[in-house]
Structure formats: structure tokens, C-alpha cells
VEXMIRO-786426 format. One record per residue (C-alpha): y, z, x. Coordinates in pm, whole numbers, plus 50000, padded with zeros to 5 digits. Each point is the difference from the previous one (the first is absolute). Example, Ala and Ser with C-alpha at 12.3 -4.5 7.8 and 13.67 -1.06 7.14 Angstrom:
<rs>
495505078051230 503444993450137 
</rs>
This chain:
<rs>
175400924154726 500904968849806 498604983649693 499254963649931 499904987449643 498724965049933 501174978649709 498654964949937 501804975449778 498974963649995 499854987250358 501915029550147 498815033550131 502705026450045 499355029950222 502565027349924 500005024850284 501675034149997 500175027550259 498814999350359 497624970750039 497045002750236 498374969550162 496615009349855 501535000049649 501104964050048 496614990250140 498295015449696 502344980949763 499264967550187 496265006149991 500235005749626 502134968749953 497654977250193 496795015049858 500804980249682 501704966549948 503535007150129 503094986649829 501874971950172 503185020450049 500505036050112 503105021849989 500105032050203 502735022249851 500845025650268 503455009249865 498855036149947 497775002450308 500245008650367 497734985550266 501285016750314 496505009250120 498904963450030 499384987650353 499714964750129 496245006050025 499895009649630 501884968649898 497764978450220 496895015349843 501314992949648 500984964450096 496534993950145 498415011849677 502194977649784 499484969850225 496285000349921 500844993049634 502894975350038 498054971449838 499495019949679 503744998349921 500864965250126 503614991749913 500665036349908 502915021050116 500545035950111 503335016649933 501245034150104 502815020249841 501335027250228 502755025949998 502295005750297 498315033350079 496434987149993 499605000950378 499064963150024 501784977950248 499514963250061 497944974549809 496334993849954 498454968349864 496335001849913 
</rs>
């Protein structure tokens, strides 16, 4: 099981993730983020995380959730920091 710690500074939210990340953990973090006024920019630090259990369906479900809120962060950016062993391949732009 992984952990997600959230740190907000100015217009940036940093999610530091460690351990084995579950799709429901990410969904919970996103629900928390968008239940308040979200920051313009978000950094997902997955350098100490693994996400091997994510499926295309999981990623699609998360992308659908985020898409509903895209106007709340107009002009904002998402960035992801990964390690080589994270289990993520390819790119995703949301």
C-alpha cells in the first residue's frame, strides 16, 4: 500500500507518493484536491512509488474525473516525476 502526502505552496500542489500506489488512492487525492479551490499547477512526485497495478481502465477513469474540473485550473499544468522502476510506460496528457 502506498501513501500520498500533499503539500501546497503558493500556486503549486505537490503530491509526494511512496510505495505501491492504488488507483483508488489517486482518485481520493483528486477528489480532495477538487473539493476545494485547486492550485493552478500540480506536481505528482512518483520517484519513490510503483504503479504496476494500474490498468488502462483505471487511467481512463481518473482522466474522466479530472476532465470534469478542467476549467477550474485554466492555464495550469500537471507534471509527473517518475523513477525508471515505477512501472509507467508512455505519456499521458490530461
